[in-house]
C-alpha positions as CSV (number, residue, x, y, z in Angstrom):
1,M,79.4,133.8,73.5
2,N,82.4,134.3,75.7
3,I,81.1,135.6,78.9
4,R,84.3,136.6,80.6
5,Q,83.9,140.1,79.4
6,V,81.5,140.3,82.6
7,G,84.4,140.2,84.6
8,A,83.6,142.0,88.4
9,A,80.9,143.8,87.2
10,A,79.2,140.8,86.4
11,A,76.9,141.0,89.9
12,V,74.5,143.3,88.1
13,A,74.8,142.6,84.3
14,V,74.8,139.1,83.3
15,V,75.5,138.5,79.5
16,T,73.1,136.3,77.9
17,L,74.0,132.9,76.6
18,L,71.2,131.7,74.6
19,P,67.6,133.0,75.0
20,L,66.3,131.1,78.1
21,A,63.6,129.2,76.1
22,A,66.3,128.0,73.5
23,Q,68.8,126.7,76.1
24,A,68.9,122.7,75.3
25,D,67.3,120.6,78.3
26,D,69.6,118.0,77.3
27,T,72.8,119.8,78.4
28,L,74.1,120.4,81.6
29,R,75.7,124.0,81.7
30,L,78.9,124.7,84.3
31,A,80.9,127.7,85.2
32,W,84.5,127.8,85.2
33,D,86.6,130.2,87.3
34,E,89.3,130.5,85.1
35,D,92.0,129.9,87.6
36,W,95.3,130.0,85.2
37,G,94.2,133.2,83.0
38,G,93.3,131.0,80.0
39,A,96.5,128.8,80.1
40,E,94.4,125.8,81.5
41,S,95.2,122.5,80.2
42,L,93.3,118.9,79.3
43,D,96.4,117.4,80.5
44,P,95.5,115.6,83.7
45,I,99.0,116.2,85.5
46,S,99.8,119.5,84.2
47,P,100.0,122.3,87.3
48,N,97.3,124.1,85.3
49,R,95.1,121.4,84.6
50,H,91.4,122.4,83.6
51,Y,90.0,120.0,87.2
52,M,86.4,120.5,86.0
53,I,86.4,119.4,82.5
54,N,89.3,116.9,83.2
55,D,87.0,114.9,85.9
56,I,84.6,114.5,83.4
57,L,86.7,113.5,80.3
58,Y,89.0,110.7,82.0
59,S,88.7,107.9,84.6
60,R,91.0,106.6,87.7
61,L,92.1,103.3,88.3
62,M,89.7,103.7,91.8
63,R,87.3,106.0,92.8
64,E,86.1,107.1,96.3
65,D,82.9,104.9,98.2
66,D,80.6,107.1,100.4
67,N,83.0,106.7,103.0
68,G,85.8,107.8,100.9
69,E,87.6,104.5,100.7
70,P,89.0,103.3,97.5
71,T,86.5,101.2,95.2
72,P,86.8,100.1,91.8
73,E,86.8,101.9,88.7
74,L,89.0,100.9,86.0
75,A,90.6,98.4,88.2
76,T,88.5,96.0,89.6
77,A,90.6,94.4,92.5
78,W,93.9,95.0,94.2
79,S,96.4,93.2,96.6
80,A,99.5,94.1,98.2
81,S,102.5,91.7,98.9
82,P,102.9,91.1,102.7
83,D,105.9,93.3,103.0
84,A,103.7,96.2,101.4
85,M,106.1,96.3,98.8
86,E,104.6,95.3,95.8
87,W,100.8,96.0,94.7
88,T,99.1,93.6,91.8
89,I,96.0,95.8,90.2
90,D,93.5,93.7,88.1
91,L,92.3,95.9,85.2
92,R,88.3,95.8,84.0
93,D,87.9,94.2,80.4
94,G,86.1,95.9,77.5
95,V,87.3,99.5,78.3
96,M,87.5,102.1,75.3
97,F,88.9,105.6,74.7
98,H,87.1,108.2,73.1
99,D,89.2,107.3,70.0
100,G,87.9,104.3,69.8
101,S,91.3,102.4,71.2
102,S,90.7,100.0,73.9
103,F,92.7,100.6,77.2
104,D,94.7,97.8,78.8
105,T,97.9,97.4,80.5
106,A,100.2,99.5,78.4
107,D,98.2,102.4,79.0
108,V,98.4,101.9,82.8
109,V,102.5,101.4,82.7
110,Y,102.5,104.8,80.3
111,T,100.2,106.8,82.4
112,F,102.6,105.8,85.6
113,D,105.7,106.3,83.6
114,R,105.1,109.9,82.4
115,I,103.7,111.1,85.7
116,M,107.2,109.9,87.5
117,D,109.0,111.2,84.3
118,P,111.5,113.8,86.0
119,A,111.6,115.7,82.8
120,I,107.6,116.5,82.9
121,D,108.2,117.7,86.7
122,S,104.3,117.0,87.4
123,P,103.1,118.1,90.8
124,V,101.8,114.5,91.1
125,A,105.3,113.0,91.3
126,S,105.5,114.2,94.5
127,V,102.4,112.1,95.7
128,L,103.8,109.0,94.1
129,Q,107.5,109.2,94.4
130,I,107.6,106.0,96.6
131,I,106.7,104.1,93.1
132,D,110.0,102.5,91.7
133,H,108.3,101.3,88.7
134,V,105.1,99.8,87.2
135,E,105.4,96.6,85.0
136,K,102.7,94.4,83.0
137,V,102.1,91.1,84.6
138,D,99.9,90.1,82.0
139,E,97.2,91.2,79.5
140,D,94.6,92.6,82.5
141,T,96.8,92.7,85.6
142,V,99.5,95.5,86.3
143,K,102.3,95.5,89.4
144,I,103.3,98.7,91.0
145,V,106.7,98.1,92.9
146,L,107.7,100.4,95.5
147,S,111.1,101.6,96.9
148,A,109.6,101.4,100.5
149,P,106.5,99.6,101.9
150,H,103.7,101.7,101.8
151,A,100.0,99.9,103.2
152,D,98.2,103.3,102.1
153,L,99.0,103.3,98.4
154,P,95.5,103.0,97.3
155,L,94.7,106.3,98.7
156,L,97.2,107.6,97.1
157,L,95.5,106.4,93.8
158,L,92.2,108.4,94.2
159,D,94.1,111.2,93.4
160,Y,92.2,113.2,90.9
161,R,95.2,113.8,88.6
162,I,96.0,110.1,88.0
163,R,93.5,109.6,85.4
164,M,94.5,107.1,82.6
165,I,95.2,108.2,79.3
166,P,96.4,106.3,76.0
167,E,100.1,104.9,75.8
168,G,102.0,107.8,73.7
169,S,99.5,110.6,73.9
170,G,101.7,112.8,76.5
171,E,102.8,115.1,73.5
172,T,99.0,115.8,72.4
173,I,96.8,114.9,75.2
174,A,96.9,118.8,76.7
175,E,94.8,119.4,73.5
176,T,92.6,116.4,72.5
177,G,91.5,115.1,76.1
178,I,91.2,111.5,75.0
179,G,89.9,109.6,78.1
180,T,87.6,106.9,79.1
181,G,84.8,109.1,81.2
182,A,81.5,109.5,79.9
183,F,81.7,112.6,77.8
184,K,84.3,113.3,75.1
185,L,85.6,116.5,73.8
186,E,84.1,118.3,71.1
187,R,85.5,122.1,71.8
188,F,87.9,123.6,74.3
189,D,88.3,127.3,74.8
190,P,89.4,127.9,78.5
191,Q,88.6,131.8,78.0
192,G,85.2,131.1,76.4
193,T,82.9,128.0,75.9
194,S,84.1,124.7,75.8
195,R,81.7,121.6,75.1
196,L,81.6,117.8,75.6
197,V,79.6,115.3,74.4
198,A,78.1,112.1,75.7
199,F,80.4,109.3,74.7
200,D,78.4,106.2,73.7
201,G,81.2,103.8,74.0
202,Y,81.2,104.2,77.6
203,W,81.9,101.2,79.8
204,E,79.2,102.1,82.9
205,G,76.6,102.8,79.8
206,A,76.0,105.9,77.6
207,P,75.2,109.3,79.9
208,K,72.0,110.5,80.0
209,L,72.7,114.0,79.1
210,A,73.7,115.0,75.6
211,A,76.4,117.0,76.5
212,V,78.0,119.1,79.1
213,E,79.4,122.8,78.3
214,V,81.3,124.6,80.5
215,Y,81.5,128.5,80.4
216,S,84.4,130.8,81.8
217,I,83.3,133.1,84.4
218,P,86.4,134.3,86.6
219,D,84.3,136.3,89.1
220,S,82.4,134.5,92.0
221,D,79.4,136.9,91.9
222,A,79.3,136.8,88.3
223,R,78.5,132.8,88.6
224,I,76.1,133.2,91.3
225,Q,74.3,136.2,89.1
226,A,74.5,133.8,86.0
227,L,72.9,130.6,88.2
228,L,70.1,132.9,89.1
229,A,69.2,133.9,85.7
230,G,69.2,130.2,84.7
231,Q,72.3,130.4,82.5
232,I,74.0,128.0,84.2
233,D,72.7,124.9,86.2
234,M,75.1,124.5,89.2
235,A,78.0,126.4,91.3
236,G,79.5,126.5,94.2
237,A,78.7,129.5,96.5
238,S,79.4,131.1,100.0
239,F,77.3,130.8,103.1
240,Q,76.4,134.3,102.4
241,Q,75.4,134.2,98.5
242,A,73.2,130.9,99.7
243,R,71.0,133.0,101.2
244,L,70.1,134.8,97.9
245,F,68.0,131.2,96.8
246,E,66.3,130.9,100.2
247,G,62.5,130.4,99.3
248,N,63.5,130.0,95.9
249,D,61.8,126.3,94.5
250,G,63.9,126.4,91.6
251,F,67.2,125.7,93.3
252,V,68.6,123.6,95.8
253,V,70.9,124.2,98.0
254,Q,73.5,121.4,99.4
255,V,75.7,121.6,102.1
256,Y,78.1,118.7,102.9
257,P,80.8,117.5,105.1
258,A,84.4,118.4,103.4
259,G,87.9,118.6,104.3
260,S,88.7,121.8,102.2
261,W,90.2,124.8,103.3
262,Q,91.5,128.3,102.6
263,A,94.9,129.5,104.3
264,I,97.1,132.3,104.3
265,V,100.8,130.8,103.4
266,F,104.2,132.6,104.1
267,R,107.1,131.7,102.2
268,T,109.7,130.5,104.5
269,D,112.5,131.4,102.4
270,T,111.5,135.0,102.8
271,P,112.2,137.5,105.2
272,P,110.6,137.8,107.2
273,F,108.9,134.3,107.2
274,D,112.4,132.9,107.3
275,D,112.3,133.2,111.2
276,P,110.2,130.4,112.8
277,R,109.8,132.6,115.8
278,V,107.9,135.3,113.2
279,R,106.0,132.6,111.3
280,K,104.4,131.2,114.7
281,A,103.8,134.5,116.2
282,I,101.9,135.5,112.9
283,R,99.4,132.4,112.8
284,I,98.7,132.1,116.9
285,A,97.9,135.8,117.1
286,A,94.3,134.8,115.6
287,D,91.2,133.5,116.9
288,R,90.2,130.5,114.8
289,Q,86.7,129.9,115.9
290,A,86.0,133.6,115.3
291,F,87.2,132.9,111.8
292,I,84.5,130.3,111.1
293,D,82.1,132.5,112.6
294,L,82.9,135.7,110.5
295,V,84.1,134.0,107.3
296,L,82.1,130.9,107.3
297,G,79.1,131.5,109.6
298,E,78.5,129.9,112.8
299,G,78.5,126.2,112.3
300,N,79.7,126.1,108.7
301,G,83.2,124.7,109.4
302,E,85.7,123.0,112.2
303,I,89.0,124.4,113.8
304,A,92.0,123.5,111.7
305,C,94.6,124.7,113.9
306,D,96.9,125.0,110.9
307,N,96.8,121.5,110.2
308,P,96.3,120.2,106.6
309,V,94.9,117.0,107.7
310,W,91.2,117.2,108.2
311,K,89.2,116.0,111.3
312,G,87.9,113.2,109.1
313,D,91.1,111.6,108.3
314,P,92.2,108.7,110.8
315,Y,95.8,110.2,111.1
316,R,94.5,113.6,112.3
317,A,96.6,114.9,115.3
318,D,94.9,117.1,118.0
319,I,96.4,120.4,118.2
320,D,95.8,123.1,120.5
321,C,95.9,126.8,118.6
322,S,94.1,129.1,121.5
323,Q,94.6,132.7,120.4
324,D,97.8,134.1,122.2
325,I,98.3,137.9,121.4
326,E,100.9,138.2,123.9
327,G,102.8,135.2,122.9
328,A,102.7,136.3,119.5
329,K,104.2,140.0,121.0
330,A,106.8,137.9,122.7
331,L,107.9,135.8,119.9
332,L,108.4,139.2,117.6
333,A,110.3,140.9,120.1
334,E,112.2,137.7,120.3
335,A,112.6,137.9,116.6
336,G,113.7,141.4,116.6
337,Y,110.5,143.5,116.2
338,P,109.6,145.1,119.4
339,D,107.7,147.5,117.8
340,G,105.5,144.6,115.6
341,I,105.9,144.0,112.1
342,D,104.4,145.3,108.8
343,F,103.9,143.3,105.3
344,D,101.2,142.7,102.4
345,V,99.0,139.5,102.1
346,F,97.6,139.0,98.6
347,T,94.3,137.6,97.6
348,S,91.8,137.6,95.2
349,N,87.7,137.0,94.7
350,L,88.7,134.1,92.6
351,E,86.9,132.3,95.5
352,N,84.2,133.3,98.0
353,E,86.2,133.0,100.9
354,M,89.4,134.3,99.9
355,V,89.1,137.9,100.2
356,P,87.3,137.6,103.5
357,I,90.0,135.4,105.4
358,A,92.5,138.2,104.3
359,E,90.3,140.8,105.9
360,V,89.4,139.1,109.0
361,Y,93.0,138.2,109.7
362,Q,94.2,141.7,109.3
363,Q,91.8,143.0,112.1
364,Q,92.2,139.9,114.3
365,V,96.2,140.3,114.4
366,A,96.1,144.2,114.7
367,P,96.3,144.0,118.4
368,A,99.6,141.9,118.5
369,G,101.3,144.9,116.7
370,I,101.0,142.7,113.2
371,R,100.1,145.5,110.7
372,V,98.7,143.5,107.3
373,N,97.8,145.3,104.3
374,V,95.8,143.5,102.2
375,V,96.3,143.5,98.5
376,M,93.8,142.5,95.8
377,A,95.1,140.6,92.7
378,P,92.9,139.9,89.5
379,A,91.3,136.2,89.7
380,D,92.4,135.3,86.1
381,G,95.9,134.0,86.4
382,Y,96.0,134.0,90.2
383,W,97.7,130.7,90.4
384,S,100.1,131.6,88.3
385,D,101.1,134.9,88.9
386,V,100.6,135.3,92.4
387,W,100.5,132.0,94.4
388,M,103.9,130.5,95.3
389,V,105.3,133.8,94.0
390,E,104.3,136.5,96.8
391,S,105.6,136.2,99.8
392,A,102.5,136.0,101.3
393,S,99.2,135.0,100.0
394,V,95.6,133.4,100.4
395,T,95.6,129.8,99.0
396,S,92.8,127.1,98.6
397,W,93.1,123.0,98.9
398,G,90.4,120.2,98.6
399,E,90.8,117.4,101.2
400,R,93.6,115.0,100.8
401,P,94.6,111.8,102.9
402,A,96.9,112.7,105.5
403,D,100.1,111.0,103.7
404,Q,99.2,112.8,100.3
405,I,98.8,116.5,101.5
406,L,101.9,116.5,104.3
407,N,103.8,115.2,101.0
408,E,102.5,117.2,98.3
409,A,102.2,120.5,100.3
410,Y,105.3,120.4,102.7
411,R,107.5,118.1,101.6
412,S,111.0,120.1,100.8
413,D,111.5,118.7,97.1
414,S,107.7,119.0,96.1
415,S,106.9,121.4,93.5
416,W,103.4,122.3,95.2
417,N,105.6,123.2,98.3
418,E,103.6,126.3,98.4
419,T,105.4,127.8,101.8
420,Y,108.9,126.6,100.5
421,Y,109.0,124.6,103.6
422,N,112.6,122.9,104.2
423,N,112.9,121.0,107.0
424,P,114.9,117.3,107.1
425,E,113.5,116.0,110.2
426,F,109.8,116.4,108.6
427,D,110.6,114.7,105.6
428,A,112.3,111.7,107.5
429,L,109.0,111.8,109.6
430,L,106.9,111.2,106.5
431,D,109.2,108.5,105.2
432,K,109.4,106.6,108.4
433,A,105.3,107.1,108.5
434,R,105.1,105.7,105.0
435,S,107.3,102.7,105.6
436,E,105.4,101.6,109.1
437,L,103.3,99.0,108.5
438,D,101.6,99.1,112.0
439,P,98.7,101.5,111.9
440,E,99.2,102.7,115.1
441,L,102.7,103.7,115.1
442,R,102.0,105.0,111.5
443,A,99.6,107.1,112.9
444,E,102.1,108.4,115.9
445,L,104.6,109.5,113.1
446,Y,102.1,111.4,111.1
447,G,100.9,113.0,114.3
448,D,104.3,114.3,114.9
449,A,104.8,115.4,111.6
450,Q,101.8,117.8,112.4
451,R,102.7,118.9,115.3
452,L,106.1,120.0,113.8
453,L,104.1,121.7,111.3
454,F,102.2,123.8,113.7
455,D,105.6,124.9,115.4
456,D,107.5,125.5,112.7
457,G,105.5,125.8,109.4
458,G,104.5,128.5,107.2
459,S,100.5,127.8,106.8
460,F,97.8,129.6,108.6
461,I,94.9,127.4,108.1
462,P,92.2,128.5,110.6
463,Y,89.5,126.1,109.5
464,N,88.0,123.2,107.7
465,M,84.8,124.1,105.8
466,N,81.8,122.4,104.8
467,G,81.1,122.4,101.2
468,L,78.2,124.7,99.8
469,R,77.3,124.1,95.8
470,V,73.6,125.5,94.5
471,R,72.0,123.4,91.7
472,S,69.0,123.8,89.7
473,A,66.0,121.7,91.2
474,A,65.7,120.4,87.6
475,L,68.9,118.3,88.2
476,T,69.1,114.8,89.7
477,G,72.0,112.8,89.8
478,I,74.2,115.3,92.0
479,P,74.6,113.9,95.6
480,D,73.9,115.7,98.4
481,D,76.3,114.9,100.8
482,H,79.8,114.7,99.0
483,N,81.8,117.1,96.5
484,D,82.1,117.0,93.1
485,N,84.5,114.3,92.9
486,W,81.6,111.8,93.7
487,V,79.3,113.1,90.6
488,R,78.6,110.0,88.5
489,W,78.4,112.2,85.3
490,E,76.9,109.5,83.1
491,L,73.8,109.3,85.6
492,V,72.8,113.4,86.0
493,T,69.8,114.1,84.0
494,K,67.5,117.3,84.0
495,D,64.0,117.5,84.1
496,G,62.4,117.7,80.5
497,Q,65.8,116.7,78.3
498,A,65.8,114.5,75.1
499,N,66.2,110.8,75.9
């Protein structure tokens, strides 16, 4: 049954998917927030990819270890030439795709060629634009040749969109979902129920669960109510929503460190945000610690200072972002707004903190003469109809390495440059950092880029938030201290499941 019909009213009325007694113990049930309003794709490099299902269907060359460092997945080893211009990657033997074909070097070359194809214009191309080409060395080895040195290339290959697909499958992959993951596609309905079944040929061994079902539930409160009702097994939650599960032995609340963040982004190509004085004024008028306390709860986040590089990254720069009401007023007056400024900020209840961040911002910047009108937009289709369309909107990102997030979200020619930031000095700093082989000098260059963003950029990023997930106590195999990217889906089990 399609439970999208629950909508915003689902906090008080939840549609039953199946009688609870009839729900299979060998099936994991998850909820999807319908990010793209039904236009979700199974293509890993599509801008509107269904990331929840794609993470289960496909594999990367490398995955993160407990410290976020690259560790083998479909690749078993990798090494760089002395000048870091070429990387040689050894592939795992005996890996099969869901259609029974063997994974080999041709699939790797094809996957990268497709990512870099300008005709496709995938957002992930900006992450890998330093790659000149990928070539076959022998049956088990590929070589990645760069256009400039890059000592941290394996970190970029951890990107959750760089998933291996079969050679020649680009025209059909959005519907077939053929990968090398632990589960294979049986049915795909992004606005209803999608179903994945165990892939017995998975290279790490057959999954312990028989199936994974993903239900479309756009509203965050509806997802929590579905979890409480036993209709799904796991969901992200806000710290306020987590209180609903206190004292309930049927659930486990998992809090883990994360570099994810919500922000309010302003289009730097659109008045009045095309003036850097306005952009800085409307950011320094806010109290970042108060944001954490009011939106997340005390102790549940770290001040970000409009910096997309999180505190756990070795290239993170220290920036002072103390609230400065008088400084904001002075900048606005200098920019031609002596009586203050008015603008709309669009948001949605798509994610738990997206409405509170807009409301708290509205209250905090008012003393500086910044008058904000908060506009609520529908959750379904938010990323296609509002984000990167309206001049000011709430956004949300997961943690990425410094090199990746700075290039992907702020480089002038990136397709996910959500603030439309265009600063040749910034782009040049990123190019120099990628080519610098000395780690200390590379850190200085990335730091200079971050400080330039604080002075000149269009992102108000108040915090990095801890992650919070609530799962059924019957689930095992869900890591307590990491986000969903660390889940080994083939190891997940449920009490009482069929074996």
